[in-house]
C-alpha positions in Angstrom: 37.7 -83.3 -106.7 36.8 -80.0 -105.2 39.8 -77.8 -104.1 39.6 -76.3 -100.7 40.2 -72.6 -100.6 42.3 -71.2 -97.8 40.5 -68.5 -96.0 42.0 -65.0 -96.5 43.8 -63.8 -93.4 42.7 -60.5 -91.9 45.7 -58.1 -91.8 44.0 -54.9 -90.8 44.7 -54.0 -87.1 41.6 -51.9 -87.0 39.4 -54.8 -88.2 41.0 -57.2 -85.7 40.5 -54.7 -82.9 36.9 -54.2 -83.8 36.3 -57.9 -83.9 37.8 -58.3 -80.5 35.8 -55.5 -79.1 32.6 -56.8 -80.6 33.3 -60.2 -79.0 34.3 -58.6 -75.7 37.8 -60.1 -76.1 36.4 -63.6 -76.0 37.4 -66.2 -78.7 37.5 -69.9 -79.5 40.5 -72.1 -78.6 41.3 -75.6 -79.9 43.6 -77.6 -77.6 46.5 -78.7 -79.9 46.9 -82.0 -77.9 43.4 -83.2 -77.2 41.7 -81.4 -80.1 39.1 -80.3 -77.6 37.2 -77.1 -78.7 36.7 -74.5 -75.9 34.4 -71.8 -76.8 34.0 -68.6 -74.8 37.5 -68.5 -73.2 39.4 -65.3 -72.9 42.8 -64.5 -74.4 44.2 -64.7 -70.9 42.9 -68.3 -70.6 44.6 -69.2 -73.9 47.9 -67.6 -72.9 47.8 -69.5 -69.6 47.4 -72.8 -71.4 50.2 -72.0 -73.9 52.3 -70.7 -71.0 52.7 -67.4 -72.8 52.9 -63.9 -71.1 49.6 -62.0 -71.3 48.9 -58.3 -71.2 45.5 -56.8 -70.9 44.6 -54.7 -73.9 44.8 -51.0 -73.1 41.5 -49.4 -72.2 40.2 -47.2 -75.0 39.8 -43.6 -73.9 36.2 -42.5 -73.7 35.7 -39.7 -76.3 34.7 -36.4 -74.8 31.5 -34.9 -76.2 31.9 -31.9 -78.5 30.6 -28.5 -77.4 28.4 -28.4 -80.4 26.7 -31.7 -79.4 26.2 -30.5 -75.8 24.8 -27.2 -77.1 22.4 -29.0 -79.3 21.3 -31.3 -76.4 20.7 -28.2 -74.3 18.6 -26.6 -76.9 16.5 -29.7 -77.3 15.9 -29.9 -73.5 15.0 -26.2 -73.5 12.5 -26.7 -76.3 11.0 -29.6 -74.5 10.7 -27.6 -71.3 9.0 -24.7 -73.2 6.6 -27.2 -74.8 5.7 -28.7 -71.4 4.4 -25.3 -70.2 1.8 -25.4 -73.0 0.9 -29.0 -72.1 0.5 -28.0 -68.4 -1.8 -25.2 -69.4 -3.8 -27.6 -71.5 -4.1 -30.1 -68.6 -5.0 -27.4 -66.1 -7.6 -26.0 -68.5 -9.2 -29.4 -68.9 -9.3 -29.9 -65.1 -10.8 -26.5 -64.5 -13.4 -27.3 -67.2 -14.2 -30.6 -65.4 -15.0 -28.6 -62.2 -11.8 -28.6 -60.3 -11.1 -25.4 -58.3 -7.9 -23.4 -58.6 -7.3 -23.6 -54.8 -7.6 -27.4 -54.9 -5.2 -27.7 -57.9 -2.8 -25.4 -56.2 -2.6 -27.5 -53.1 -2.2 -30.7 -55.2 0.5 -29.6 -57.7 2.4 -27.0 -55.6 2.0 -23.9 -57.6 0.0 -20.7 -56.8 -3.4 -20.0 -58.3 -1.9 -17.1 -60.1 0.5 -19.4 -61.9 -2.4 -21.7 -62.8 -4.3 -18.8 -64.3 -1.2 -17.7 -66.3 -0.6 -21.2 -67.7 -4.2 -21.6 -68.7 -4.4 -18.1 -70.1 -1.4 -18.6 -72.4 -2.7 -21.9 -73.5 -6.1 -20.5 -74.3 -4.5 -17.6 -76.3 -2.3 -20.0 -78.3 -4.2 -23.3 -78.1 -2.6 -25.0 -81.2 1.0 -25.6 -82.4 0.0 -23.6 -85.5 -0.9 -20.5 -83.4 2.5 -20.5 -81.7 6.0 -19.4 -82.8 8.6 -22.1 -82.3 11.4 -19.5 -82.6 10.2 -17.7 -79.5 10.0 -18.9 -75.9 6.9 -19.6 -73.8 7.7 -16.4 -72.0 7.3 -14.4 -75.2 3.9 -16.1 -75.7 3.0 -15.1 -72.1 3.8 -11.5 -72.7 2.1 -11.4 -76.1 -1.0 -13.1 -74.7 -1.8 -9.9 -72.7 -1.8 -7.7 -75.9 -4.9 -6.7 -77.7 -3.6 -8.5 -80.8 -1.5 -11.4 -79.4 -0.7 -13.1 -82.8 0.4 -9.8 -84.3 2.7 -9.0 -81.4 4.2 -12.5 -81.6 5.0 -12.0 -85.3 6.6 -8.6 -84.5 8.7 -10.1 -81.7 9.9 -12.8 -84.0 10.7 -10.5 -86.9 12.6 -8.0 -84.8 14.2 -10.6 -82.5 12.8 -8.9 -79.4 13.6 -9.9 -75.8 10.6 -10.4 -73.6 11.4 -7.1 -71.9 11.4 -5.3 -75.3 8.2 -7.0 -76.3 6.5 -5.9 -73.1 7.7 -2.3 -73.6 6.5 -2.3 -77.2 3.0 -3.6 -76.2 2.7 -0.9 -73.5 3.7 1.8 -75.9 1.5 0.7 -78.8 -1.5 0.3 -76.6 -1.3 3.8 -75.2 0.0 2.9 -71.8 3.6 3.9 -72.3 3.5 5.6 -68.9 3.6 2.2 -67.4 7.0 1.4 -69.1 8.9 4.1 -67.2 7.8 3.0 -63.7 8.9 -0.5 -64.6 12.4 0.8 -65.6 12.4 2.8 -62.3 11.6 -0.3 -60.3 14.5 -2.2 -62.0 16.8 0.7 -61.2 15.7 0.7 -57.5 16.3 -3.1 -57.3 19.7 -2.6 -58.8 20.6 0.0 -56.2 19.4 -2.4 -53.4 21.6 -5.2 -54.8 24.6 -2.9 -55.1 24.2 -1.8 -51.5 24.0 -5.4 -50.3 27.0 -6.4 -52.4 29.1 -3.5 -51.0 28.3 -4.5 -47.5 29.5 -8.0 -48.1 32.7 -6.8 -49.8 33.4 -4.5 -46.9 33.6 -7.4 -44.4 36.7 -8.8 -46.1 35.6 -12.3 -45.3 36.0 -15.5 -47.3 32.5 -14.9 -48.7 33.6 -11.4 -49.7 36.6 -12.8 -51.6 34.4 -15.3 -53.3 31.9 -12.7 -54.3 34.6 -10.4 -55.7 36.1 -13.2 -57.8 32.7 -14.1 -59.2 31.9 -10.5 -60.0 35.3 -10.1 -61.8 34.6 -13.3 -63.7 31.2 -12.0 -64.8 32.6 -8.7 -65.9 35.4 -10.3 -67.9 32.8 -12.4 -69.7 30.7 -9.3 -70.5 33.7 -7.4 -71.9 34.0 -7.7 -75.7 
């Protein structure tokens, strides 16, 4: 005669909690009087039948995402955004080749003809993934696309970890138009003075907007201080 083996009882609270969570806290109950099997009832239903007190299980706290995970997600989104600019350039290039006019495309997609030309130009300069540098942004590619040797300048920008501003200045200097670099710096200085004048006027009012602006400036300056 075959001996029945008593099933091993689960003692681990973690295992029991996991089973309950997987079953959404639903279980099977056998009425001790009628022997009727009731599937899909909740622990609260069983407690009511047995006339026992019941307490809802404590809600498990939602784990907060780690900064590293959020940062990685941001980088992935940024990379996808950069890639879409090349795709846009490819689509615009195909539409122009099919006979569409820049003015028509501009009215349909809501960007200027100059932006259309820029997207197409960058794509045509770096038409394949192999011709691009994944460590650099689309904006680096845009600046490099206007150099006499775009691929070479792209490599240089990557090797020397240049910003787009540094890359542009290097291109101007190497191609004998360094005189254009100084006016660009002068223009930035002029814009900075105009911004400073506007900021000072707002601060002089002493209004709520002035208080907010002062706090934001202090916050920015603290972040910039090593």
